[in-house]
N, C-alpha and C positions, 0 to 999 in steps of 0.2 A: 549753357547759360547757368549761372549760380542760382541758388534757391531764391535769392532776392532778385526781382525783375530789374533789368536795366532801365534806367530812367532816360526817357527820350527828351531831348532839348525842346522847350516850348518855342513856338514860332513867335519871334519878336515883332511887334507892330512897327510898321513903317508908314510913312505918309503916302507913298506911292508904290504901286507894284506894276511891273510890265505884264503883258499877257503871258509871256513866257514864265515869269515868276509865279503867277497864279496857277498856270498849268502844272508846273513842277510841284509846288507846295501842296496843292489840293488834288493832285493826281487826276486831272481832267484835261481833255484835249482842247487845243486852241480852237478847233472847229466848233466844239460845243459852246465854248465861251463866246465866240463871235455870234453864234445863233442866239444864245441867251441875251446878248446885248441887243441884237436886232429886234427881238420881241419884247424888250424892256423888262426882262426878268432880273438880270444882273447887269446894271448899267456901268459902262466905262466912262471915263472922262477923256478929254483930249488936251494934249499939250498945245499951248498957244503958238509956239514957234515952229513945230513940225507936224502937228495934227496927229501924232501917234497916240494910240490908246494907252491909258493907264487906269489902274483900279485903286480904290481906297481900301482901307482895312475892313470897313463894314461890308464892302462888296466881296472881299475875300471870305468873310465869315458867312456870307449867304450861300456859298457853295455846299458846305455840309448839310445845311438845312434843305436845300433842293434835293440833294442825294437821298436824304431820309424820306422826304415826301414821295420821291420817285420810287424808292424801295417799297412803300406802302401801296403803290399803284396809282397815285394821283397823276393826272395829266397836267401839263404846264399851265394850261388855262385855269384848272381847278386850284392849283397851288398859288396862283397870283395873289389872291386875297390874303393868304397867310403871310406872304412875303411883304406885300405892300403895307399890311396892317392898317387898313383904313380906320380912321378915328370916328367910329359910330357907336352909339349906345348899344346896338344890337350885334356887335361884332362876334361875340361868343355864340349867339344864337345862329348866326350865319355859318360859323365854323362847325358847330355841332350838326347843323343840317347837312353840310357838305360831307362830314364824316359819316353821318347816318346813311346817306345815299351811297357812299362808298362801301359801307358794311353790307348793305342790302345787295349791291352789285356783286360783291365778292361771295356772298352766300349763294346767289344764283349760279355764279361760276363754279363754286365748290360742288353744288349739286350736279351741275352738268358734267364736271370731271368725274364725280362719283359714278354716274351712270355710264360714262365712257369706260371707266376702269372695269366695272362689272362686266360690260359687254365684251371687252377685249379679253379679260381673264377667263370668262366662260368659254369663249371661242378657243383660247389657248389650251384650256383643259380638254376640250373635245379633240383637238389635233393631237395632243399628247396621248389621249386614250386610243385614238385610231392608230397612231404609230405603234403603240404597245400591242394592240390586237394584230396588226399586220406582221410585226416582227416575230411574234410568238405564234402566229397562225391559230388564234383562239377561235375555235368553232364548236366547242363542246357545249352541250345543253347542261344547264345547272338550275337549281332552285334557290332563290334568294328572297329575302324580305326587302321590299321597296318602301322607303319612307313615304308617308302621306304628304302630299303637296297640293295646294290649290292652283289651278291654272286658268287663265283666260281661255275661252274656247269659242268656236263657231261651228254650227252645223252646216255641212256641205254635202254634195253628192259627188262621190268619186266616179269619174268616167273613164277609168283605165289609163289616164294620162298622168303617170306618177311625177314626171318633171314639173308639170303645172300645179300638181298638188303640193309639192315641196316648195317650189318658188311660187308662192300662192298670192296672186295679185289681189283677189277678194279679201284675203286675210290681212294683207298689208293695209289695204284701204280701211278695213274694219278697225284695226288697231289705231290708225290715224284718227278715225272718227271718234275714238274713245280718248283722244288726246294723251296717248300713252306710247311707250316704246317696249320692245320685247328683247329678251336675251336667252341664251342657251339654245338647246336643240329644239327643232320643231318635232312634235309628236303627233302622228296620225293614228287615230283610234278607229279601226275598221270594225264594222258591226258583224262581219262574218269571216271566219278563218277560211271556210270552204270557198267562199267567193273570192277571197284574196288569193288563194292558191290557183284559182282559175283566171286571175286578173279581171274579174267581172266588175261591172258597175254596181255600186252599193252605197248606202248612206255611210258617212264618216263624220268624225269630229276632228278639228285641228286644234291642238293645244300648245301653249307656250307660256313661259314665265314673263311677267311684266316687270318693268323697272320702277313703276310708280303705282300707288294704290289706284284701284278703279272702282269706286263705290257705285253700285247700281248695275254694273256690267255682269253678265252671266259668268259664273266661275264653276269649275267642276273639280272634284277631288280626284287625284290619281295616286295609286299606291295604297299604302297602309295594309298590305296583305302580302302573302307569299306568291311569287310569280316564277314561271319558267322563263329562263333567259337564254338567248342564243344570238351570237353575232353572225350576221351575214356579211361576207366580204365579196365585193364585186358589184356588177350592174344590178339595178333593182329588178330588171326583167326576169332574173333567175331566182328571185327570192322565194318563189313557191317551193323549191327544193328544200330550203332551210325549214320552211313550215312543215314539210313532210317529215324531215328529220326529227323535228320536235315532237310531232304526233307519234312517230314510232317509238321514240325514247320514253314518252309519257306512258304509252301502253306497256312497254317492257318493264318500267319501274313502278307501275301501280299508281299513276297520277291521272286525275281527270282535269282536262283543260277546258277553260271557259270558251264560249263560242266567239267572243270578240277578241281582238288583238290590238296591241299598241306597237307601233314602229317608231323607234327613237333614232333620229337621223344624226349620227355622230359626225360623219363627213359625207358630203354629197355634192350636188351641183353648186352649192354656195361656196364650196372650198376648192374644188378642182374639177376640170373637165375630163380627167382620166377616170373613167368609170371603174376600172380595175382596182382603184384605190378607195372606192366607196366602202364605208363601214356603217352598217345599220344594226341596231340591237332590237330584236323582236322580244316583246314581253307579253306573256299570257298568264292570267290568273290560274293558279293551279291548286288542287287539293288532293289529299290522299284518297285513293279508292278504298272504300270500306270492304273489309274481308267478308266473303260470303258466309252466312250463318249455317 
């Protein structure tokens, strides 16, 4: 095409248009036109001698208007007032109210989609993380700084049933009671590393990020410090060996580990039934051992 745009011929007005004419000119199906006619949105006329449908030029011009309102998300019943143009002194107030309602409806939909997007993106990132850990067999202990984040939490008692702790019905009900939703990995905060290595019953906290603010609900900071990190690959029942690996590493490299631990469930029962594919990151606060004087 040349630099100057081609000029399209304007549609010349006619007295009558067949349903086929309207369908072709306005790029709309005959089925849709018949439906709009049946519900009195775009009315056709009838020939006196054969009762065939025909449309006036005004009816033809109603099609782009309907398409535009449909693009904005209005239902046919909602756009009826716009098209009919009722002659009332408050017509603009009525139209404004309808548009205001639609704006509020779309704002709610936008927020719902935002929360869905975050949930899916967070889960996708966890799967990608687990895939990278598995493919590279990452099992080394390292020291890293963990950014400080506030999490919603609940105090619970761990009774050695790790599956019920991860797929946690009490936690789900608690989040629902806060009129909230959660995203990202579940983090279990065990009060005793020694007890965890023995799979013993002990107090714990369950932590997770929320998708909405939850004023008044108890929140706890996590991170904001240096932590020893190690991925555990495989069933949760064998996680004690990874703890022992971390303790031996800390002793060898001159680190003191805190008594509590955090298990960050990258992939688990929520993602797959194949326990050999489970990936859990163990995080324990760590500090350098002071040299003897």
